[in-house]
C-alpha positions in Angstrom: -41.3 -45.5 -33.2 -41.5 -47.6 -30.1 -42.7 -50.9 -29.1 -44.4 -51.3 -26.2 -43.7 -54.9 -24.3 -41.3 -56.9 -22.3 -38.5 -58.6 -24.2 -39.6 -61.9 -22.7 -42.6 -61.8 -24.2 -41.9 -64.2 -27.7 -43.9 -61.8 -29.3 -42.6 -58.8 -28.4 -38.7 -60.4 -29.3 -40.2 -61.5 -32.8 -40.6 -58.0 -32.9 -37.6 -56.3 -31.9 -35.7 -59.3 -34.1 -37.3 -58.3 -37.1 -36.8 -54.5 -36.8 -32.8 -55.7 -36.3 -32.6 -57.9 -40.0 -34.4 -55.4 -42.3 -32.1 -52.9 -40.5 -34.8 -50.6 -38.5 -32.9 -51.3 -35.0 -31.6 -47.8 -34.5 -35.6 -46.6 -35.3 -37.1 -48.9 -32.9 -37.4 -48.4 -28.9 -38.5 -50.9 -26.2 -40.7 -49.1 -24.1 -40.5 -51.3 -21.1 -44.3 -52.4 -20.6 -45.8 -55.1 -18.0 -49.1 -56.8 -18.2 -51.0 -59.2 -16.3 -53.5 -61.3 -16.8 -56.4 -59.7 -14.8 -55.1 -56.0 -14.9 -55.6 -53.4 -16.8 -52.7 -51.7 -17.9 -54.5 -47.7 -18.4 -51.1 -46.7 -20.7 -51.8 -49.5 -23.0 -55.1 -50.1 -23.0 -55.1 -46.2 -24.5 -53.0 -47.7 -27.6 -54.9 -51.0 -28.0 -58.1 -51.7 -26.4 -57.4 -55.5 -26.2 -54.5 -54.3 -24.2 -51.5 -56.8 -25.4 -48.3 -56.5 -25.5 -46.5 -55.7 -28.1 -48.2 -52.4 -29.8 -46.0 -50.7 -31.7 -46.1 -46.7 -31.9 -45.7 -45.7 -35.5 -43.4 -42.4 -35.9 -46.7 -40.8 -36.4 -48.3 -41.6 -33.0 -50.6 -44.5 -35.0 -51.6 -47.8 -33.2 -50.1 -50.7 -34.5 -50.8 -54.5 -33.4 -51.0 -57.9 -32.8 -46.9 -59.3 -33.5 -47.7 -60.6 -36.6 -49.4 -57.3 -38.1 -46.4 -55.0 -36.9 -44.1 -57.4 -38.5 -45.1 -57.5 -41.8 -45.2 -52.8 -41.1 -41.7 -53.2 -39.9 -40.6 -55.4 -43.1 -42.5 -52.9 -45.3 -41.4 -50.0 -43.6 -37.8 -51.1 -44.6 -39.1 -51.9 -47.8 -37.4 -55.4 -47.1 -39.6 -57.6 -49.8 -37.8 -61.0 -49.5 -38.8 -60.8 -45.4 -42.8 -61.4 -46.2 -42.2 -62.7 -49.6 -44.8 -61.5 -52.3 -44.4 -64.2 -54.2 -47.7 -66.0 -53.6 -46.3 -69.7 -52.7 -43.3 -68.4 -51.0 -45.0 -66.2 -49.4 -48.1 -68.5 -48.1 -45.5 -70.7 -46.8 -43.6 -68.1 -44.5 -46.9 -67.1 -43.6 -47.8 -70.2 -42.2 -44.9 -71.4 -40.2 -44.9 -67.9 -38.8 -48.7 -68.6 -38.0 -47.3 -71.7 -36.3 -45.0 -70.4 -34.3 -47.3 -68.1 -32.8 -49.3 -70.4 -31.6 -47.1 -72.1 -30.3 -45.6 -69.7 -28.2 -49.5 -68.7 -27.4 -50.0 -72.3 -26.0 -46.4 -72.0 -23.9 -47.7 -68.8 -22.7 -50.7 -69.7 -22.3 -49.0 -73.0 -20.0 -46.7 -70.4 -18.0 -49.9 -68.7 -16.7 -51.4 -71.8 -15.9 -48.7 -73.0 -13.6 -47.8 -69.8 -12.3 -50.2 -67.0 -12.3 -53.5 -69.2 -11.5 -54.0 -69.6 -8.0 -53.1 -73.0 -6.7 -56.1 -74.3 -6.3 -57.7 -73.7 -10.1 -55.4 -75.1 -12.1 -56.5 -77.4 -14.4 -54.4 -80.8 -15.1 -56.2 -81.6 -18.6 -55.6 -78.4 -19.4 -51.8 -78.3 -18.6 -51.2 -81.1 -20.5 -53.0 -80.2 -23.0 -51.3 -77.7 -23.6 -48.0 -79.3 -23.3 -49.1 -82.1 -26.2 -49.9 -79.5 -28.2 -46.5 -77.6 -28.0 -44.8 -81.0 -28.5 -47.1 -82.3 -31.1 -46.2 -79.0 -33.1 -42.6 -79.0 -32.6 -42.2 -82.4 -34.0 -44.3 -81.3 -37.1 -42.0 -78.5 -37.7 -39.0 -81.3 -37.6 -40.9 -83.2 -39.7 -42.0 -81.2 -42.3 -40.5 -77.3 -42.5 -37.3 -77.7 -41.9 -36.3 -76.3 -45.7 -38.4 -73.3 -44.9 -36.1 -72.5 -41.7 -33.0 -72.4 -43.9 -33.4 -68.4 -44.8 -34.2 -65.1 -42.6 -37.9 -64.3 -42.9 -40.3 -63.9 -41.2 -41.1 -67.4 -40.5 -37.4 -68.6 -39.2 -37.3 -65.6 -36.6 -41.2 -66.5 -35.1 -39.5 -70.0 -34.9 -36.1 -68.3 -33.1 -38.3 -66.4 -30.6 -40.8 -69.0 -29.5 -38.0 -71.1 -29.0 -36.2 -68.9 -27.1 -39.2 -69.0 -24.6 -39.8 -72.2 -24.5 -36.4 -72.9 -23.4 -36.5 -69.8 -21.1 -39.6 -71.0 -18.9 -40.0 -74.6 -20.3 -36.7 -76.0 -20.6 -38.3 -78.9 -18.6 -40.2 -80.2 -21.4 -36.8 -81.6 -23.0 -37.6 -80.3 -26.4 -34.2 -80.9 -28.4 -34.5 -85.2 -27.9 -37.1 -85.5 -30.6 -36.4 -82.6 -32.6 -33.0 -82.7 -33.4 -32.6 -80.9 -36.5 -34.7 -77.7 -34.8 -32.5 -78.1 -32.1 -29.8 -77.2 -34.6 -31.6 -74.2 -36.5 -32.1 -72.7 -32.5 -28.5 -73.1 -32.0 -26.9 -71.6 -35.1 -30.1 -68.8 -35.5 -29.2 -67.3 -31.2 -26.4 -66.4 -32.8 -26.8 -64.2 -34.6 -26.5 -60.4 -34.1 -30.0 -59.7 -33.9 -31.1 -62.6 -31.2 -28.2 -61.7 -28.9 -29.4 -58.0 -29.1 -32.6 -58.9 -26.9 -31.1 -62.1 -25.1 -33.9 -63.2 -22.1 -32.7 -62.2 -19.0 
């Protein structure tokens, strides 16, 4: 199986770490793929009309996207039922926290685009401030209401760890650890896992 993308993307990294955690690290290969906001990647567009990373190309040549679907697919292929639990209450807690982490990551990527990719004369200060507020408010929400759900290794904890890694890599000026000490402790602990160390941000 091939995952098309760039490990700097929090969404791509979530999928690669997932493959490692569910026991498929030797069956999944990263195909380095460059994407830019205003350009079409012709190879990627053949796999996915939306043209975004990540895209997983299965052993049978089928394309699967986006990251949430890829993570569930990998868990399904591995027969790893605890990664996204079947039990209703646990399942939707994991899926909701995973969705929150991916929404924060999305805001962080958009913030990066606003600060670096968009021409300076077209940048929108109020939008940048709103993105920062979304990120920080959501991290405090996790700190306040979701820490018990981060005790295990599942789709949610992988998504949160990779999201935090991206924020550290691109937005260290946010200083998110100050209001979120428990979340910081989680990140320090989870970053030591072999799955995270196997896919470092460089």
